[in-house]
C-alpha positions as CSV (number, residue, x, y, z in Angstrom):
1,M,10.2,16.9,-15.1
2,Q,8.6,18.2,-11.9
3,P,5.8,15.8,-10.8
4,I,3.2,18.6,-10.9
5,D,3.9,19.0,-14.7
6,R,1.7,15.9,-15.1
7,L,-1.3,17.9,-14.0
8,Y,-0.3,21.0,-16.0
9,G,-0.1,19.0,-19.2
10,S,-3.7,17.8,-18.9
11,I,-4.8,21.4,-18.0
12,A,-3.3,22.6,-21.3
13,R,-4.7,19.8,-23.4
14,N,-8.2,19.6,-22.2
15,P,-9.1,22.3,-19.6
16,G,-12.8,21.7,-19.8
17,A,-12.6,18.0,-18.9
18,V,-13.7,16.9,-15.4
19,A,-10.7,16.3,-13.1
20,V,-12.6,15.7,-9.8
21,A,-16.2,14.6,-9.7
22,G,-18.8,14.7,-7.0
23,T,-17.5,17.4,-4.7
24,A,-19.8,19.5,-2.6
25,A,-19.3,22.4,-5.0
26,G,-19.9,20.2,-8.0
27,D,-17.5,18.8,-10.5
28,L,-14.1,20.4,-10.9
29,T,-12.7,20.8,-14.4
30,Y,-9.0,20.7,-15.1
31,A,-9.0,24.4,-15.5
32,R,-10.8,25.0,-12.2
33,L,-8.5,22.5,-10.4
34,G,-5.5,24.3,-11.8
35,T,-6.7,27.6,-10.5
36,L,-7.4,26.3,-7.0
37,V,-4.0,24.5,-6.8
38,A,-2.2,27.6,-8.0
39,A,-3.9,29.8,-5.3
40,L,-3.1,27.3,-2.5
41,A,0.5,26.9,-3.7
42,A,0.9,30.6,-3.7
43,A,-0.4,30.7,-0.1
44,F,2.1,28.0,0.9
45,Q,4.9,30.1,-0.7
46,D,3.7,33.2,1.2
47,I,3.9,31.3,4.5
48,D,7.3,29.8,3.7
49,G,9.2,30.9,0.6
50,Q,12.0,28.3,1.0
51,P,11.9,25.7,-1.8
52,G,11.9,22.1,-0.5
53,S,10.4,22.9,2.9
54,R,7.9,20.5,4.1
55,V,4.1,20.5,4.3
56,G,2.4,18.1,6.6
57,I,-1.2,17.2,5.6
58,C,-3.4,15.5,8.2
59,L,-6.8,15.2,6.5
60,G,-9.3,12.5,5.4
61,N,-10.2,11.8,1.8
62,T,-11.5,15.3,1.0
63,V,-11.1,17.6,-1.9
64,E,-9.2,19.9,0.4
65,H,-6.7,17.1,1.0
66,L,-6.2,16.6,-2.7
67,L,-5.8,20.3,-3.3
68,A,-3.3,20.6,-0.5
69,L,-1.3,17.6,-1.9
70,L,-1.1,19.0,-5.4
71,A,-0.4,22.5,-4.1
72,T,2.5,21.2,-2.1
73,Y,4.0,19.9,-5.4
74,A,3.2,23.1,-7.2
75,A,4.8,25.2,-4.5
76,G,8.1,23.2,-4.8
77,K,7.7,21.7,-1.4
78,A,7.9,18.2,0.1
79,W,4.7,16.4,1.2
80,V,4.6,14.7,4.6
81,P,1.4,12.6,4.8
82,L,-0.1,12.3,8.3
83,N,-3.0,9.9,8.7
84,P,-5.6,11.5,11.0
85,R,-6.5,8.0,12.3
86,N,-3.1,7.6,13.9
87,A,-2.7,8.3,17.6
88,R,-1.8,11.8,18.6
89,A,1.5,10.7,20.1
90,E,2.5,9.0,16.8
91,L,1.5,12.0,14.8
92,S,3.6,14.2,17.1
93,A,6.6,11.9,16.7
94,M,6.2,12.1,12.9
95,I,6.0,15.9,12.9
96,A,9.1,16.1,15.2
97,A,11.0,13.8,12.9
98,T,10.2,15.7,9.7
99,H,10.0,19.3,10.8
100,P,7.3,20.6,8.5
101,T,7.0,24.4,8.4
102,I,3.3,24.1,7.4
103,V,0.8,21.6,8.9
104,I,-2.7,21.4,7.5
105,D,-5.1,19.5,9.9
106,D,-8.5,20.8,8.9
107,S,-10.3,21.7,5.7
108,A,-11.3,25.1,7.0
109,T,-7.6,26.2,6.8
110,V,-7.4,25.2,3.2
111,L,-10.6,27.2,2.4
112,A,-9.3,30.2,4.2
113,L,-6.0,30.1,2.4
114,L,-7.8,29.8,-1.0
115,A,-9.9,32.8,-0.2
116,K,-6.9,34.8,0.8
117,C,-4.9,34.0,-2.3
118,A,-7.6,33.5,-4.9
119,A,-6.0,35.7,-7.5
120,K,-2.4,34.5,-7.0
121,V,-0.2,32.0,-8.8
122,P,3.0,30.5,-7.4
123,E,6.5,31.0,-8.5
124,R,7.8,28.2,-10.7
125,V,10.3,26.1,-8.7
126,E,12.7,23.8,-10.5
127,R,14.0,21.2,-8.0
128,D,16.6,18.5,-8.6
129,A,15.7,14.9,-9.3
130,E,17.2,13.7,-6.0
131,D,15.4,16.3,-3.9
132,A,12.7,14.9,-1.6
133,Q,9.2,15.2,-2.9
134,I,7.6,13.0,-0.3
135,I,8.6,12.0,3.2
136,K,6.5,9.0,4.1
137,F,6.9,6.7,7.1
138,S,7.6,3.0,6.6
139,G,5.1,0.5,8.0
140,G,7.2,-0.4,10.9
141,S,6.4,-4.2,10.6
142,T,9.8,-5.1,12.2
143,G,10.4,-2.0,14.3
144,S,9.5,1.7,14.7
145,P,8.4,3.5,11.5
146,K,11.2,5.3,9.7
147,P,10.9,8.5,7.6
148,V,11.5,7.6,4.0
149,M,12.6,10.2,1.5
150,Q,11.0,9.6,-1.9
151,S,12.8,11.9,-4.4
152,L,11.3,13.6,-7.5
153,R,13.1,10.8,-9.4
154,C,11.3,8.1,-7.4
155,V,7.9,9.8,-7.6
156,N,8.2,10.3,-11.4
157,A,9.4,6.7,-11.9
158,Q,6.4,5.4,-9.9
159,A,3.9,7.5,-11.8
160,D,5.4,6.5,-15.2
161,A,5.3,2.8,-14.3
162,I,1.7,2.9,-12.9
163,R,0.4,4.8,-15.8
164,D,2.0,2.5,-18.4
165,F,1.6,-0.8,-16.6
166,F,-2.2,-0.5,-16.0
167,E,-2.7,1.4,-19.3
168,F,-4.7,4.2,-17.8
169,R,-6.6,6.4,-20.2
170,A,-8.7,9.6,-20.3
171,D,-12.0,7.8,-19.7
172,D,-10.7,6.2,-16.4
173,V,-12.6,7.3,-13.3
174,N,-10.6,6.5,-10.1
175,L,-12.4,6.1,-6.8
176,I,-10.2,7.2,-3.9
177,A,-11.7,5.2,-1.1
178,A,-8.5,4.0,0.7
179,P,-6.6,6.7,2.6
180,L,-4.8,9.3,0.5
181,T,-2.0,9.2,3.1
182,H,-1.1,5.7,2.0
183,G,-1.3,3.7,-1.3
184,A,-4.2,5.5,-2.8
185,S,-2.0,8.6,-3.3
186,C,0.2,6.7,-5.8
187,F,-2.6,6.9,-8.4
188,V,-3.3,10.6,-8.2
189,L,-0.7,11.8,-10.7
190,P,-1.0,8.9,-13.2
191,I,-4.8,9.4,-13.5
192,L,-4.5,13.2,-13.8
193,E,-1.7,12.9,-16.4
194,V,-3.8,10.9,-18.8
195,G,-6.8,13.2,-18.3
196,G,-8.9,10.9,-16.2
197,R,-11.0,11.9,-13.2
198,H,-11.0,11.3,-9.5
199,V,-13.9,10.7,-7.1
200,L,-13.2,11.1,-3.4
201,L,-14.9,9.1,-0.8
202,E,-14.4,10.3,2.8
203,H,-16.1,7.3,4.5
204,A,-15.2,4.0,2.9
205,K,-18.2,1.9,3.9
206,P,-19.2,-0.9,1.5
207,R,-22.6,0.6,0.6
208,A,-21.0,4.0,-0.1
209,I,-18.3,2.4,-2.3
210,F,-20.9,0.5,-4.4
211,D,-23.1,3.6,-4.6
212,A,-20.1,5.7,-5.8
213,V,-19.1,3.1,-8.4
214,A,-22.6,3.0,-9.9
215,A,-23.1,6.8,-9.7
216,H,-19.8,7.7,-11.4
217,A,-19.2,4.7,-13.6
218,V,-16.0,4.1,-11.7
219,T,-13.4,2.1,-13.7
220,T,-10.5,2.1,-11.2
221,M,-9.9,1.8,-7.5
222,Y,-7.1,0.9,-5.2
223,A,-7.8,-1.0,-2.0
224,P,-5.9,-3.0,0.6
225,P,-7.3,-6.5,1.2
226,T,-9.2,-5.5,4.4
227,L,-11.3,-3.0,2.4
228,L,-12.0,-5.5,-0.3
229,Y,-13.1,-8.1,2.3
230,S,-15.6,-5.6,3.7
231,M,-17.0,-5.2,0.2
232,I,-17.4,-8.9,-0.6
233,D,-18.6,-10.6,2.6
234,P,-20.6,-12.6,2.3
235,P,-18.9,-13.6,-1.0
236,D,-22.0,-15.1,-2.6
237,A,-24.1,-11.9,-2.2
238,P,-24.8,-10.2,-5.6
239,R,-23.5,-6.7,-6.1
240,A,-25.0,-4.5,-8.7
241,G,-23.5,-1.6,-10.6
242,V,-19.9,-2.9,-10.9
243,Q,-19.9,-3.5,-14.6
244,S,-17.9,-0.3,-15.2
245,L,-14.9,-1.6,-13.2
246,R,-11.7,-2.4,-15.2
247,H,-9.0,-2.1,-12.4
248,V,-9.4,-3.1,-8.8
249,I,-5.8,-3.0,-7.6
250,Y,-4.8,-4.4,-4.2
251,S,-1.5,-4.3,-2.3
252,A,-0.2,-3.8,1.3
253,A,-0.7,-7.5,2.1
254,P,-1.1,-10.8,0.4
255,M,-4.5,-12.1,-0.3
256,P,-5.4,-15.9,0.1
257,P,-6.2,-17.5,-3.3
258,Q,-9.8,-18.2,-2.2
259,R,-10.3,-14.6,-1.3
260,I,-9.0,-13.5,-4.7
261,R,-11.5,-15.8,-6.3
262,D,-14.3,-14.3,-4.1
263,C,-13.3,-10.8,-5.2
264,Q,-13.3,-11.9,-8.9
265,R,-16.7,-13.5,-8.4
266,V,-18.3,-10.4,-6.8
267,L,-16.5,-7.6,-8.6
268,G,-15.6,-9.3,-11.9
269,P,-12.4,-10.5,-13.6
270,V,-10.8,-7.1,-12.8
271,I,-8.6,-7.9,-9.7
272,E,-5.0,-6.8,-10.1
273,T,-2.1,-6.6,-7.6
274,A,1.0,-4.6,-7.0
275,Y,3.9,-5.1,-4.6
276,G,6.1,-2.4,-3.1
277,Q,7.4,-0.8,0.0
278,V,7.6,2.8,1.1
279,E,11.3,2.5,0.2
280,A,10.3,1.5,-3.3
281,P,6.7,2.5,-3.6
282,Q,3.8,0.5,-5.0
283,I,5.2,-1.1,-8.1
284,I,8.3,-3.2,-7.6
285,A,6.2,-5.9,-9.2
286,A,2.6,-6.0,-10.4
287,M,0.1,-8.2,-12.2
288,R,-2.8,-7.5,-14.5
289,A,-6.3,-9.0,-14.2
290,T,-5.9,-11.6,-16.9
291,E,-2.7,-12.9,-15.3
292,L,-4.5,-13.2,-12.0
293,L,-7.1,-15.5,-13.5
294,V,-4.4,-18.2,-14.0
295,E,-4.3,-20.6,-11.0
296,E,-0.5,-20.8,-10.7
297,N,-0.3,-17.0,-10.3
298,L,-2.7,-16.6,-7.4
299,T,0.0,-16.5,-4.7
300,S,2.3,-14.3,-6.8
301,V,2.7,-10.5,-6.7
302,G,3.5,-10.4,-10.4
303,R,6.5,-9.7,-12.5
304,P,9.0,-6.9,-12.0
305,S,7.8,-3.5,-13.2
306,P,9.7,-1.5,-15.9
307,V,11.3,0.7,-13.2
308,A,12.6,-2.1,-10.9
309,T,15.2,-4.7,-11.3
310,V,14.4,-7.5,-8.8
311,G,16.8,-10.1,-7.5
312,I,16.9,-12.8,-4.8
313,M,20.0,-12.6,-2.7
314,D,21.5,-15.0,-0.1
315,A,23.1,-13.9,3.2
316,S,26.5,-13.5,1.6
317,G,25.2,-11.0,-1.0
318,A,25.2,-13.5,-3.9
319,L,22.2,-13.4,-6.3
320,L,20.4,-16.7,-6.5
321,P,18.9,-18.5,-9.5
322,P,15.2,-19.0,-10.1
323,G,13.5,-21.3,-7.7
324,E,15.7,-20.5,-4.7
325,I,14.5,-18.6,-1.7
326,G,16.4,-15.6,-0.4
327,E,15.9,-11.9,0.4
328,I,14.2,-9.8,-2.2
329,V,16.5,-7.0,-3.4
330,V,15.6,-4.2,-5.8
331,S,17.6,-1.6,-7.9
332,G,16.5,1.1,-10.3
333,P,14.9,4.6,-10.3
334,L,12.1,3.6,-8.0
335,L,14.3,3.5,-4.9
336,M,14.1,5.9,-2.1
337,S,17.0,8.4,-1.5
338,G,17.3,7.1,2.1
339,Y,15.9,7.5,5.6
340,L,15.7,11.1,6.8
341,D,18.5,11.8,9.3
342,R,19.2,8.1,9.7
343,P,22.5,7.4,7.8
344,V,23.1,4.1,9.6
345,D,19.7,2.7,8.7
346,T,20.2,3.9,5.2
347,A,23.6,2.2,4.8
348,R,22.2,-1.0,6.2
349,T,19.2,-1.1,3.8
350,M,20.9,0.2,0.6
351,V,24.0,-1.8,-0.2
352,G,25.9,-1.8,-3.5
353,G,23.0,-0.2,-5.4
354,W,20.5,-2.7,-4.1
355,L,17.6,-2.0,-1.7
356,H,17.3,-4.8,0.8
357,T,13.6,-5.2,1.3
358,G,13.7,-7.5,4.3
359,D,11.2,-9.7,2.5
360,L,11.9,-13.3,1.7
361,G,10.9,-14.5,-1.8
362,V,11.5,-16.5,-4.8
363,L,11.4,-15.8,-8.6
364,D,10.1,-18.7,-10.7
365,A,11.4,-19.5,-14.2
366,R,8.8,-17.2,-15.7
367,D,10.1,-14.2,-13.6
368,Y,7.0,-14.2,-11.4
369,L,7.8,-13.1,-7.8
370,F,6.4,-15.0,-4.8
371,I,6.8,-13.6,-1.2
372,R,7.6,-16.1,1.5
373,G,7.6,-13.8,4.6
374,R,9.9,-11.4,6.4
375,L,13.6,-12.2,6.8
376,R,13.5,-11.6,10.6
377,E,10.4,-13.8,10.9
378,V,11.9,-17.1,9.7
379,I,11.0,-19.8,12.2
380,N,13.9,-22.0,13.4
381,T,12.3,-25.2,14.7
382,G,14.2,-28.3,15.5
383,G,17.1,-27.2,13.4
384,F,14.9,-26.5,10.3
385,K,14.0,-23.2,8.8
386,V,10.3,-22.6,8.2
387,F,9.1,-19.7,6.1
388,P,5.8,-18.3,7.4
389,G,4.6,-17.5,3.9
390,D,4.9,-21.2,2.9
391,V,2.7,-22.3,5.8
392,E,0.2,-19.4,5.3
393,G,-0.1,-20.3,1.6
394,S,-1.0,-23.9,2.6
395,L,-3.5,-22.8,5.2
396,A,-5.0,-20.3,2.8
397,R,-5.8,-23.2,0.4
398,H,-8.1,-24.8,3.0
399,P,-11.7,-23.8,2.1
400,A,-12.6,-22.7,5.6
401,V,-9.7,-20.3,6.0
402,A,-10.3,-16.6,5.3
403,E,-7.0,-15.2,6.6
404,C,-4.1,-16.5,8.6
405,A,-0.8,-15.5,10.2
406,V,2.0,-17.9,11.0
407,F,4.8,-17.1,13.5
408,G,7.2,-18.7,15.9
409,V,6.7,-19.2,19.6
410,D,9.6,-20.0,22.0
411,D,9.5,-23.7,22.8
412,P,11.7,-25.8,25.2
413,K,11.8,-28.8,22.8
414,W,11.9,-27.2,19.3
415,G,13.5,-23.9,20.1
416,E,10.6,-22.3,18.2
417,A,7.3,-23.9,17.6
418,V,5.2,-23.0,14.5
419,N,1.9,-21.4,15.5
420,A,-0.9,-20.1,13.3
421,A,-3.7,-17.6,13.9
422,V,-6.7,-18.3,11.7
423,V,-9.8,-16.3,10.8
424,V,-12.5,-18.7,9.6
425,R,-14.6,-17.9,6.5
426,P,-18.2,-16.8,7.4
427,G,-20.6,-19.8,7.7
428,M,-17.8,-22.4,7.8
429,K,-16.1,-24.4,10.6
430,A,-12.7,-26.0,11.1
431,T,-10.7,-27.5,14.0
432,G,-7.1,-27.0,14.8
433,E,-6.4,-30.7,14.3
434,E,-8.0,-30.5,10.9
435,L,-5.8,-27.6,9.8
436,I,-2.6,-29.1,11.2
437,A,-3.3,-32.3,9.3
438,W,-4.0,-30.3,6.1
439,V,-0.6,-28.7,6.3
440,K,1.2,-31.9,7.2
441,V,-0.2,-33.4,3.9
442,E,0.9,-30.5,1.8
443,L,4.2,-29.5,3.5
444,G,5.2,-32.2,6.0
445,A,5.2,-32.5,9.7
446,V,8.1,-30.0,10.3
447,K,6.3,-27.1,8.8
448,A,2.9,-27.9,10.2
449,P,1.7,-25.7,13.1
450,K,2.0,-27.1,16.6
451,H,-0.9,-25.0,17.6
452,V,-3.7,-23.2,15.8
453,W,-5.4,-20.1,17.4
454,F,-8.8,-19.2,16.1
455,V,-9.4,-15.4,16.2
456,E,-12.0,-13.0,14.9
457,R,-9.4,-10.6,13.3
458,L,-5.7,-10.3,12.8
459,E,-3.7,-7.4,14.2
460,R,-2.5,-5.0,11.5
461,N,-0.2,-2.0,11.2
462,A,-1.2,1.5,10.0
463,A,-0.8,0.5,6.4
464,G,-3.4,-2.3,6.8
465,K,-0.8,-5.1,6.6
466,V,-1.0,-8.0,9.0
467,S,1.7,-7.8,11.6
468,R,2.8,-11.2,12.7
469,A,4.6,-9.7,15.7
470,A,1.5,-7.9,16.8
471,V,-0.6,-11.1,16.3
472,R,1.9,-13.1,18.4
473,A,1.9,-10.4,21.1
474,A,-1.9,-10.2,21.3
475,L,-2.2,-14.0,21.6
476,G,0.6,-14.1,24.2
477,Q,-1.4,-11.6,26.3
478,Q,-4.6,-13.7,25.8
479,N,-2.8,-16.8,26.8
480,A,-1.4,-15.2,29.9
481,Q,-4.8,-14.0,30.9
482,D,-6.3,-17.5,30.3
483,V,-3.6,-19.0,32.6
484,R,-4.3,-16.4,35.4
485,Q,-8.1,-17.1,35.2
486,R,-7.7,-20.9,35.6
C-alpha cells in the first residue's frame, strides 16, 4: 500500500464527508480535498518527474501545508519537513543535507501551482516499501540533528498502529495545533483513513485552542507537554467547551505526575501518551486514558505498540529481565531505514535488527515501560551511577515542582555532582534544602542533588523536549556571569 491510498479509500467511500473544517474557503469535503491534492501533485511532477525526489515544506499549520504534504505523497515523492521557526542557518543545513528539488516556503506558491494545474491529475507512482517517504531530522538531544529516512513501510506501520491503538473513527475531529512538521503530522493519515476530519490552527494560543475545540466539537488533539501547560495554567481555572474531547495525546517529553493530574482535571479523563523517536516514530509504546488514571502508571510511557518489540539491553548486548535498567532497544516494522548518507551512524544505531534508542529504561512485570534518562547522561558520582530520570521522578512528586531537569556537573570531590534545575508551580514556594531533603528521603543521599537551581523555564530542543545539556550549559553561563559580577 502507498500511504496516500489511505486518503483515496475515504474519498471513494464517502466523498461528501468533511475532511478539513474551518478553512478560509470553508469546509473541504473528501472529494474537494482529493481534487486539490491531485492538482498539486501533478504540479510537483511537472516540476520534477523523478519518482522519489524530495519536497521540502517550510510552512506553518495552514491548509496549504496539509495539501502540500499530501500532494508530496500522491506525487510519489519524499517529504522533508522544515519548521519555519528554526533559524535560517539550521534550515539551510537541512536543505543542504537532503537536497530537495522542490521547496515550498509560502502559501502563495501552493495557490499558484493549484491554479496552474487545476484540471490535472498525477501519474500513479508505485514505490517500494523500503523507499524513503519522509526524511525528518532527529531531535539532536545528544548531538547535531541527523536526517532520518522513514520508509513507506515505517510510515504505514505507524499509521496502522496509531489508528488501531487509539481506535479512531469517522466522527473524530482532530485539532492540529502543534506543528505539522513534528509529531502532529503522525495523525494526519490515520484520521483521514477512518473518514474523520482535521481542523488546522495556525497560532496555537490557549484561547484559540479552546475556541476551536468548542466550535468544532474537537475529539482529538496531539500536544507536547509545553503546549498542554500553556492550556492548563493556572490548573484550577475552569475551562468550558472541552466535553467533546476523547483523546488528548502527549509525547516528546515526560510529564510529571502532578501535571498529568492537572491536565486530567482541566481537560477531563482523556489524557493519553505515546513514546517514540524520529528513528521509530511516535508509537514505540503508548497508553490509553483509562490506564493513565491508575497511579502506578503515571510515570510510564505505556506498553509496547503492535508494531514494536521492545527490549532492555545491557552494555554487552544481552537482553535484561523485567525490573532491570538498561538501554531501550526496539525492533519491528516501525524502524527507520537509516540515516541519510551516514552509514557509520546507521551501523552504530541499528545493530542485529535492534534500534538502540540511547534511552535508559525499565520494563516492569506488566510490560509497562518507564524511561530513566539518556544513556549518555548517566551521572557518575562518588563511584555510583545515578539515572537522571529517577531523581526527576522523585522531584516531580513534590507538590511545588512543576518541571525539573537533573544533570551532572564536574566536581573535584565526587567526580560529578548531581544538580537539578526546577520550575516551581504557580503560587507555590520551595527551597533547595527542602527539595534535597525530599529526594534523600525517597532515594537516599547518593542520588539527592548537591545543588538546586530555580529557573523560570527549562531549555528545550526544536521538538519541545527538555535538553539537559542545554539546561546545564545555560546555568553554567549564568554561574560564570554571577562570579564575574561579585
